[in-house]
C-alpha positions as CSV (number, residue, x, y, z in Angstrom):
1,X,-106.0,-120.7,20.7
2,X,-108.6,-121.4,18.0
3,X,-111.3,-124.1,18.1
4,X,-112.2,-126.4,15.2
5,X,-114.7,-129.2,14.7
6,X,-113.2,-132.6,13.7
7,X,-114.8,-135.7,12.3
8,X,-112.8,-138.8,11.5
9,X,-114.4,-141.5,9.3
10,X,-114.3,-145.3,9.1
11,X,-111.3,-147.1,10.5
12,X,-109.5,-143.9,11.4
13,X,-111.7,-143.9,14.5
14,X,-109.6,-146.8,15.9
15,X,-106.8,-144.3,16.5
16,X,-108.8,-141.8,18.5
17,X,-109.7,-141.7,22.2
18,X,-113.0,-143.4,22.8
19,X,-115.0,-140.2,23.6
20,X,-114.0,-138.8,20.1
21,X,-115.0,-141.8,18.0
22,X,-117.7,-141.9,15.4
23,X,-118.8,-138.3,15.9
24,X,-117.9,-134.7,15.4
25,X,-116.1,-133.0,18.3
26,X,-114.5,-129.7,19.1
27,X,-110.8,-129.4,19.7
28,X,-108.7,-126.5,20.9
29,X,-105.7,-125.9,18.6
30,X,-102.7,-123.6,18.9
31,X,-103.0,-120.7,16.5
32,X,-101.3,-121.5,13.2
33,X,-101.4,-125.3,13.7
34,X,-101.5,-127.3,10.5
35,X,-104.0,-129.9,9.8
36,X,-101.3,-132.6,9.8
37,X,-100.1,-131.5,13.3
38,X,-103.6,-131.6,14.7
39,X,-104.6,-134.9,13.0
40,X,-101.5,-136.6,14.5
41,X,-101.9,-134.9,17.9
42,X,-105.3,-136.6,18.0
43,X,-103.6,-140.0,17.4
44,X,-104.0,-140.6,13.6
45,X,-100.8,-141.1,11.6
46,X,-100.7,-139.1,8.4
47,X,-100.0,-142.2,6.3
48,X,-103.5,-143.5,7.1
49,X,-105.2,-140.3,5.7
50,X,-106.3,-140.1,2.1
51,X,-108.5,-137.1,2.1
52,X,-109.0,-134.0,4.2
53,X,-112.0,-131.7,3.8
54,X,-111.7,-128.3,5.4
55,X,-115.1,-126.6,5.4
56,X,-116.1,-128.9,2.6
57,X,-113.1,-128.3,0.4
58,X,-110.1,-130.5,-0.1
59,X,-107.1,-129.3,1.9
60,X,-103.5,-130.4,2.3
61,X,-101.5,-131.4,5.4
62,X,-100.0,-127.9,5.6
63,X,-103.3,-126.0,5.6
64,X,-103.5,-123.8,8.8
65,X,-106.5,-124.3,11.0
66,X,-108.6,-121.2,11.6
67,X,-111.2,-120.6,14.3
68,X,-114.5,-122.4,13.5
69,X,-113.1,-124.6,10.8
70,X,-114.8,-128.0,10.2
71,X,-112.3,-130.7,9.4
72,X,-113.3,-134.0,7.9
73,X,-110.7,-136.8,7.7
74,X,-111.0,-139.9,5.5
75,X,-109.0,-143.1,4.9
76,X,-108.3,-144.7,1.5
77,X,-111.4,-145.7,-0.5
78,X,-113.7,-143.8,1.8
79,X,-114.1,-140.4,0.1
80,X,-117.6,-138.9,0.2
81,X,-119.6,-139.1,-3.1
82,X,-118.3,-136.6,-5.6
83,X,-114.8,-136.5,-4.1
84,X,-113.6,-139.9,-5.4
85,X,-111.6,-138.2,-8.2
86,X,-110.0,-134.7,-8.4
87,X,-109.5,-134.3,-4.7
88,X,-106.2,-132.9,-3.5
89,X,-103.4,-135.5,-3.5
90,X,-101.8,-135.7,0.0
91,X,-98.8,-137.7,-1.3
92,X,-97.4,-139.0,-4.6
93,X,-99.5,-142.0,-5.8
94,X,-98.2,-145.5,-5.4
95,X,-97.6,-147.8,-8.4
96,X,-98.5,-151.4,-7.8
97,X,-95.8,-152.7,-10.0
98,X,-92.4,-152.3,-8.4
99,X,-93.7,-151.6,-4.9
100,X,-91.0,-152.0,-2.3
101,X,-91.5,-152.4,1.5
102,X,-89.7,-152.2,4.8
103,X,-91.2,-154.0,7.7
104,X,-90.5,-153.4,11.4
105,X,-89.4,-156.0,14.0
106,X,-92.9,-157.4,14.7
107,X,-93.7,-158.3,11.1
108,X,-91.3,-161.0,10.2
109,X,-94.0,-163.4,8.9
110,X,-95.5,-160.7,6.7
111,X,-92.1,-159.8,5.3
112,X,-91.6,-163.5,4.3
113,X,-95.0,-163.7,2.6
114,X,-94.4,-160.5,0.7
115,X,-91.0,-161.9,-0.5
116,X,-92.7,-165.2,-1.5
117,X,-95.2,-163.1,-3.6
118,X,-92.3,-161.3,-5.3
119,X,-92.3,-158.0,-3.5
120,X,-88.9,-156.5,-2.5
121,X,-89.2,-156.3,1.3
122,X,-86.4,-155.2,3.7
123,X,-86.7,-156.7,7.2
124,X,-84.4,-157.1,10.1
125,X,-85.7,-157.5,13.7
126,X,-82.9,-155.3,14.9
127,X,-83.7,-152.3,12.6
128,X,-84.2,-149.2,14.9
129,X,-86.9,-146.8,13.9
130,X,-84.4,-144.2,12.7
131,X,-82.9,-146.7,10.2
132,X,-86.4,-147.8,9.0
133,X,-87.2,-144.1,8.4
134,X,-84.0,-143.4,6.5
135,X,-84.2,-146.6,4.4
136,X,-87.8,-145.8,3.5
137,X,-86.7,-142.4,2.4
138,X,-83.6,-143.4,0.5
139,X,-85.0,-146.4,-1.2
140,X,-88.6,-145.2,-1.7
141,X,-90.1,-148.0,0.4
142,X,-93.6,-148.3,2.0
143,X,-93.2,-148.6,5.8
144,X,-95.2,-151.5,7.3
145,X,-95.6,-151.4,11.1
146,X,-97.8,-151.7,14.1
147,X,-96.1,-148.6,15.7
148,X,-98.2,-145.6,14.9
149,X,-95.5,-143.2,16.2
150,X,-93.2,-144.4,13.5
151,X,-95.8,-143.6,10.8
152,X,-96.1,-140.0,12.2
153,X,-92.5,-139.2,11.3
154,X,-92.4,-136.4,8.7
155,X,-90.1,-138.1,6.2
156,X,-92.2,-141.3,6.1
157,X,-94.2,-140.6,2.9
158,X,-96.0,-144.0,2.4
159,X,-96.8,-146.4,5.2
160,X,-99.4,-148.8,6.4
161,X,-100.5,-149.4,10.0
162,X,-101.0,-153.2,10.1
163,X,-104.0,-154.2,12.2
164,X,-104.0,-158.0,11.9
165,X,-101.8,-160.1,14.2
166,X,-101.2,-163.2,12.1
167,X,-99.0,-163.4,9.0
168,X,-101.6,-164.6,6.5
169,X,-104.2,-162.1,7.7
170,X,-101.6,-159.3,7.6
171,X,-100.7,-160.2,4.0
172,X,-104.4,-160.1,3.0
173,X,-104.8,-156.8,4.7
174,X,-101.9,-155.1,2.9
175,X,-102.7,-156.8,-0.4
176,X,-106.3,-155.5,-0.3
177,X,-105.2,-152.0,0.8
178,X,-102.5,-151.7,-1.9
179,X,-104.1,-153.9,-4.6
180,X,-101.2,-156.2,-4.8
181,X,-102.9,-159.2,-6.4
182,X,-102.3,-158.2,-10.1
183,X,-98.6,-157.7,-9.3
184,X,-97.8,-161.0,-7.6
185,X,-94.7,-162.7,-9.1
186,X,-94.1,-165.7,-6.8
187,X,-90.7,-167.3,-6.2
188,X,-88.7,-164.4,-7.5
189,X,-86.9,-163.5,-4.3
190,X,-85.0,-165.4,-1.6
191,X,-87.2,-165.6,1.5
192,X,-84.2,-165.1,3.8
193,X,-82.1,-162.6,1.9
194,X,-84.6,-160.7,-0.2
195,X,-82.1,-161.1,-3.1
196,X,-83.3,-162.1,-6.6
197,X,-83.2,-165.8,-7.3
198,X,-81.7,-167.0,-10.5
199,X,-81.9,-170.3,-12.5
200,X,-79.1,-172.8,-11.7
201,X,-77.8,-175.8,-13.6
202,X,-77.8,-179.1,-11.7
203,X,-74.1,-179.6,-12.4
204,X,-73.4,-176.3,-10.6
205,X,-74.9,-177.5,-7.3
206,X,-72.5,-180.2,-6.2
207,X,-72.7,-180.5,-2.4
208,X,-75.5,-178.1,-2.1
209,X,-78.5,-180.4,-2.7
210,X,-78.9,-184.1,-1.9
211,X,-77.9,-186.4,-4.7
212,X,-81.4,-187.9,-4.9
213,X,-82.9,-184.5,-5.4
214,X,-80.6,-183.8,-8.3
215,X,-81.6,-187.1,-9.9
216,X,-85.4,-186.4,-9.6
217,X,-85.4,-182.7,-10.5
218,X,-84.1,-180.7,-13.4
219,X,-85.2,-177.1,-12.5
220,X,-83.4,-175.3,-9.7
221,X,-83.0,-171.7,-8.6
222,X,-80.4,-170.3,-6.2
223,X,-79.7,-167.2,-4.1
224,X,-76.2,-165.7,-4.7
225,X,-76.2,-164.1,-1.2
226,X,-77.0,-167.1,1.1
227,X,-76.3,-169.8,-1.6
228,X,-79.6,-171.6,-0.7
229,X,-81.0,-173.7,-3.5
230,X,-84.7,-174.2,-4.2
231,X,-86.5,-176.8,-6.4
232,X,-90.1,-177.8,-7.0
233,X,-90.6,-180.3,-4.3
234,X,-93.4,-180.8,-1.8
235,X,-92.4,-177.7,0.2
236,X,-92.5,-175.6,-3.0
237,X,-95.9,-177.0,-3.8
238,X,-97.2,-176.1,-0.3
239,X,-95.9,-172.6,-0.6
240,X,-97.4,-172.3,-4.1
241,X,-100.8,-173.3,-2.8
242,X,-100.4,-170.9,0.1
243,X,-99.6,-167.8,-1.9
244,X,-102.2,-168.7,-4.6
245,X,-104.9,-168.9,-1.8
246,X,-103.7,-165.6,-0.4
247,X,-103.7,-163.9,-3.8
248,X,-107.2,-165.3,-4.6
249,X,-108.5,-164.0,-1.2
250,X,-107.0,-160.5,-2.0
251,X,-108.6,-160.1,-5.5
252,X,-111.7,-157.9,-5.7
253,X,-114.9,-159.9,-6.2
């Protein structure tokens, strides 16, 4: 056994046992344990960690812990002064444009809002954790979940633990964390299927929209998977106002 000092910063303390929060503490570690293993053994998913300082120097997840080490662990946007740039990257950086997500069973409202904003988001309330993990790996998706154990899986590279409980608050949380506001492209995807929407001519929609709607509107889009048709009616205006308000709330001051 070796003994190391740990200090977790900011919101990472929420994952720790109460006696370990907001202070440095000593922890016994098996000889040869990696920083990732010990961080997750203490309750913090690796996806929530942006910077590790081992004895004051940036370290990777695979760095072995030696006796007497001092380990500082930081979330995104919380690096100490002087470490904001040039620190060791723990994972490939995310690009805001083209971000794709997969949401677990408890985040259906968030999945719909992300689709409304134009972000490709896989969701099925019957997805088992193994399938979420594999789809995230195969399709390079960010895992969104309230299950911290899912985020600890080794092959999950990018993920976000969602703290908020209500859909709009969840969207604002993720949009702020990943800077989604500049990349919103509303009404690009079907809210039900996640498939791209395409323009449709009114004459191609016989039997799929009420006759009065076809007479009052000229612009339609349709989903080729579920064959739903959308137009700029009162429901569209309400959704437009909702996503605009969410996007405004997510933009930096």
